[in-house]
MDTraj code that builds the backbone (N, CA, C; nanometers):
import mdtraj as md
import numpy as np

residues = "UNK UNK UNK UNK UNK UNK UNK UNK UNK UNK UNK UNK UNK UNK UNK UNK UNK UNK UNK UNK UNK UNK UNK UNK UNK UNK UNK UNK UNK UNK UNK UNK UNK UNK UNK UNK UNK UNK UNK UNK UNK UNK UNK UNK UNK UNK UNK UNK UNK UNK UNK UNK UNK UNK UNK UNK UNK UNK UNK UNK UNK UNK UNK UNK UNK UNK UNK UNK UNK UNK UNK UNK UNK UNK UNK UNK UNK UNK UNK".split()
xyz = np.array([
    [10.5987, 14.6555, 5.8878],
    [10.6665, 14.6731, 6.0154],
    [10.5688, 14.6439, 6.1291],
    [10.6075, 14.5608, 6.2210],
    [10.5210, 14.5252, 6.3335],
    [10.5468, 14.6185, 6.4512],
    [10.4445, 14.6316, 6.5350],
    [10.4576, 14.7152, 6.6545],
    [10.5583, 14.6503, 6.7483],
    [10.6376, 14.7319, 6.8163],
    [10.7351, 14.6737, 6.9093],
    [10.6740, 14.6539, 7.0477],
    [10.7472, 14.5844, 7.1321],
    [10.6974, 14.5477, 7.2647],
    [10.6588, 14.6688, 7.3490],
    [10.7327, 14.7765, 7.3393],
    [10.7025, 14.8983, 7.4154],
    [10.5672, 14.9548, 7.3756],
    [10.5368, 14.9511, 7.2474],
    [10.4078, 15.0021, 7.2000],
    [10.2937, 14.9177, 7.2564],
    [10.3119, 14.7856, 7.2606],
    [10.2097, 14.6978, 7.3178],
    [10.1897, 14.7260, 7.4661],
    [10.2989, 14.7463, 7.5384],
    [10.2882, 14.7775, 7.6817],
    [10.2165, 14.9106, 7.7033],
    [10.2496, 15.0092, 7.6212],
    [10.1843, 15.1399, 7.6329],
    [10.0352, 15.1292, 7.6030],
    [10.0007, 15.0527, 7.5002],
    [9.8596, 15.0328, 7.4658],
    [9.7865, 14.9645, 7.5807],
    [9.8472, 14.8609, 7.6371],
    [9.7865, 14.7902, 7.7492],
    [9.7633, 14.8842, 7.8673],
    [9.8650, 14.9637, 7.9018],
    [9.8524, 15.0577, 8.0141],
    [9.7423, 15.1594, 7.9877],
    [9.7351, 15.2101, 7.8659],
    [9.6299, 15.3071, 7.8298],
    [9.4916, 15.2448, 7.8437],
    [9.4758, 15.1241, 7.7907],
    [9.3455, 15.0587, 7.7962],
    [9.3068, 15.0206, 7.9388],
    [9.4038, 14.9845, 8.0215],
    [9.3750, 14.9554, 8.1620],
    [9.3190, 15.0780, 8.2328],
    [9.3726, 15.1950, 8.2017],
    [9.3224, 15.3185, 8.2622],
    [9.1771, 15.3429, 8.2230],
    [9.1446, 15.3203, 8.0954],
    [9.0056, 15.3358, 8.0522],
    [8.9163, 15.2363, 8.1245],
    [8.9611, 15.1115, 8.1350],
    [8.8821, 15.0085, 8.2017],
    [8.8590, 15.0439, 8.3490],
    [8.9621, 15.0955, 8.4172],
    [8.9505, 15.1339, 8.5582],
    [8.8508, 15.2482, 8.5772],
    [8.8333, 15.3307, 8.4743],
    [8.7361, 15.4401, 8.4798],
    [8.5951, 15.3932, 8.4446],
    [8.5800, 15.2633, 8.4153],
    [8.4486, 15.2083, 8.3839],
    [8.4073, 15.2249, 8.2391],
    [8.5025, 15.2560, 8.1536],
    [8.4726, 15.2735, 8.0112],
    [8.4690, 15.1361, 7.9455],
    [8.3599, 15.1080, 7.8747],
    [8.3425, 14.9808, 7.8064],
    [8.4393, 14.9722, 7.6886],
    [8.5035, 14.8583, 7.6737],
    [8.5964, 14.8350, 7.5629],
    [8.5472, 14.7120, 7.4877],
    [8.5394, 14.7234, 7.3560],
    [8.4969, 14.6084, 7.2765],
    [8.5807, 14.5977, 7.1498],
    [8.5801, 14.4774, 7.0952],
    [8.6506, 14.4518, 6.9694],
    [8.5601, 14.3665, 6.8821],
    [8.5383, 14.4131, 6.7618],
    [8.4524, 14.3445, 6.6655],
    [8.3161, 14.3092, 6.7253],
    [8.2619, 14.4000, 6.8066],
    [8.1286, 14.3832, 6.8617],
    [8.1204, 14.3070, 6.9927],
    [8.2330, 14.2645, 7.0479],
    [8.2332, 14.1866, 7.1713],
    [8.3130, 14.2578, 7.2789],
    [8.2595, 14.2551, 7.4026],
    [8.3315, 14.3134, 7.5162],
    [8.4682, 14.2473, 7.5256],
    [8.5718, 14.3272, 7.5542],
    [8.7073, 14.2731, 7.5619],
    [8.7867, 14.3436, 7.6707],
    [8.8809, 14.2706, 7.7255],
    [8.9720, 14.3268, 7.8248],
    [9.0895, 14.3914, 7.7526],
    [9.1658, 14.4744, 7.8230],
    [9.2868, 14.5307, 7.7615],
    [9.3808, 14.4222, 7.7075],
    [9.3954, 14.3122, 7.7811],
    [9.4824, 14.2041, 7.7362],
    [9.4309, 14.1429, 7.6058],
    [9.3009, 14.1269, 7.5929],
    [9.2447, 14.0713, 7.4698],
    [9.2692, 14.1645, 7.3506],
    [9.2583, 14.2943, 7.3737],
    [9.2830, 14.3909, 7.2661],
    [9.4294, 14.3840, 7.2235],
    [9.5201, 14.3874, 7.3186],
    [9.6632, 14.3842, 7.2864],
    [9.6984, 14.2525, 7.2168],
    [9.6426, 14.1426, 7.2621],
    [9.6678, 14.0136, 7.1978],
    [9.6201, 14.0151, 7.0535],
    [9.5046, 14.0743, 7.0287],
    [9.4541, 14.0845, 6.8922],
    [9.5490, 14.1668, 6.8052],
    [9.5995, 14.2764, 6.8594],
    [9.6967, 14.3581, 6.7867],
    [9.8232, 14.2776, 6.7570],
    [9.8666, 14.1981, 6.8523],
    [9.9907, 14.1227, 6.8353],
    [9.9769, 14.0130, 6.7304],
    [9.8579, 13.9582, 6.7147],
    [9.8396, 13.8486, 6.6195],
    [9.8066, 13.8973, 6.4785],
    [9.7735, 14.0235, 6.4649],
    [9.7439, 14.0817, 6.3332],
    [9.8606, 14.1685, 6.2904],
    [9.8636, 14.2003, 6.1623],
    [9.9639, 14.2951, 6.1154],
    [9.9255, 14.4341, 6.1648],
    [10.0236, 14.5198, 6.1781],
    [10.0023, 14.6556, 6.2269],
    [9.9012, 14.7292, 6.1405],
    [9.8127, 14.8033, 6.2069],
    [9.7212, 14.8898, 6.1346],
    [9.5922, 14.8263, 6.0907],
    [9.5601, 14.7055, 6.1383],
    [9.4379, 14.6418, 6.0937],
    [9.3167, 14.6799, 6.1770],
    [9.3373, 14.7354, 6.2952],
    [9.2253, 14.7743, 6.3803],
    [9.2075, 14.9253, 6.3829],
    [9.0829, 14.9672, 6.3723],
    [9.0482, 15.1090, 6.3825],
    [8.9851, 15.1302, 6.5195],
    [9.0233, 15.2372, 6.5851],
    [8.9698, 15.2698, 6.7176],
    [8.8666, 15.3808, 6.7031],
    [8.7481, 15.3572, 6.7596],
    [8.6436, 15.4594, 6.7631],
    [8.6111, 15.4920, 6.9081],
    [8.5930, 15.6196, 6.9350],
    [8.5542, 15.6651, 7.0687],
    [8.4061, 15.6968, 7.0664],
    [8.3310, 15.6407, 7.1599],
    [8.1889, 15.6715, 7.1751],
    [8.1789, 15.7727, 7.2883],
    [8.1238, 15.8898, 7.2573],
    [8.1181, 15.9986, 7.3549],
    [7.9783, 16.0139, 7.4123],
    [7.9720, 16.0566, 7.5378],
    [7.8451, 16.0902, 7.6012],
    [7.8013, 16.2279, 7.5517],
    [7.6834, 16.2690, 7.5897],
    [7.6354, 16.4033, 7.5527],
    [7.7234, 16.5128, 7.6111],
    [7.7899, 16.4798, 7.7226],
    [7.8791, 16.5754, 7.7886],
    [8.0175, 16.5797, 7.7238],
    [8.0412, 16.4919, 7.6274],
    [8.1699, 16.4877, 7.5608],
    [8.2723, 16.3982, 7.6275],
    [8.2281, 16.3190, 7.7251],
    [8.3180, 16.2247, 7.7919],
    [8.3182, 16.0915, 7.7169],
    [8.4292, 16.0208, 7.7230],
    [8.4378, 15.8910, 7.6565],
    [8.3547, 15.7895, 7.7333],
    [8.2591, 15.7263, 7.6637],
    [8.1761, 15.6215, 7.7224],
    [8.2273, 15.4833, 7.6874],
    [8.2844, 15.4709, 7.5672],
    [8.3284, 15.3395, 7.5213],
    [8.4376, 15.3540, 7.4162],
    [8.5184, 15.2499, 7.4069],
    [8.6174, 15.2368, 7.3007],
    [8.5777, 15.1159, 7.2187],
    [8.5724, 15.1332, 7.0887],
    [8.5328, 15.0247, 7.0000],
    [8.6451, 15.0023, 6.8997],
    [8.6972, 14.8812, 6.8964],
    [8.8008, 14.8447, 6.8012],
    [8.7369, 14.7583, 6.6931],
    [8.7614, 14.7932, 6.5670],
    [8.7031, 14.7206, 6.4553],
    [8.8143, 14.6774, 6.3605],
    [8.8131, 14.5511, 6.3221],
    [8.9098, 14.5000, 6.2251],
    [8.8706, 14.5545, 6.0885],
    [8.9463, 14.6503, 6.0388],
    [8.9078, 14.7154, 5.9135],
    [8.9284, 14.6243, 5.7929],
    [9.0146, 14.5260, 5.8023],
    [9.0292, 14.4307, 5.6924],
    [8.9033, 14.3474, 5.6778],
    [8.8445, 14.3017, 5.7900],
    [8.7197, 14.2258, 5.7848],
    [8.6062, 14.3122, 5.7345],
    [8.6001, 14.4394, 5.7765],
    [8.4939, 14.5297, 5.7340],
    [8.5023, 14.5573, 5.5850],
    [8.6234, 14.5740, 5.5326],
    [8.6396, 14.5994, 5.3901],
    [8.6000, 14.4776, 5.3094],
    [8.6355, 14.3575, 5.3576],
    [8.6006, 14.2358, 5.2867],
    [8.4495, 14.2154, 5.2847],
    [8.3823, 14.2466, 5.3944],
    [8.2370, 14.2334, 5.3993],
    [8.1705, 14.3287, 5.3020],
    [8.2261, 14.4488, 5.2891],
    [8.1709, 14.5463, 5.1962],
    [8.1948, 14.5104, 5.0520],
    [8.2949, 14.4290, 5.0236],
    [8.3251, 14.3883, 4.8868],
    [8.2517, 14.2643, 4.8442],
    [8.1822, 14.1986, 4.9373],
    [8.1094, 14.0772, 4.9061],
    [7.9800, 14.1113, 4.8325],
    [7.9569, 14.0483, 4.7165],
    [7.8340, 14.0800, 4.6406],
    [7.7088, 14.0328, 4.7112],
])
top = md.Topology()
chain = top.add_chain()
for i, resn in enumerate(residues, 1):
    res = top.add_residue(resn, chain, resSeq=i)
    for name in ("N", "CA", "C"):
        top.add_atom(name, md.element.get_by_symbol(name[0]), res)
traj = md.Trajectory(xyz[None], top)
């Protein structure tokens, strides 16, 4: 089942808020805009990206890191 358009819009709005607060957003090790993240979600099957929050010592979100878990699993399976 693929994510519907409303979910993509909600994700974009959420990520825009983080970006406006100066929180760094990256995907697979590269800085990315909210639009780039949503586009990546739209071109992949649902559930392929894992979101990690990087916290400051104060417990505030410093960065959002999206990782393609299918690529990570394949790299780990390579001899």
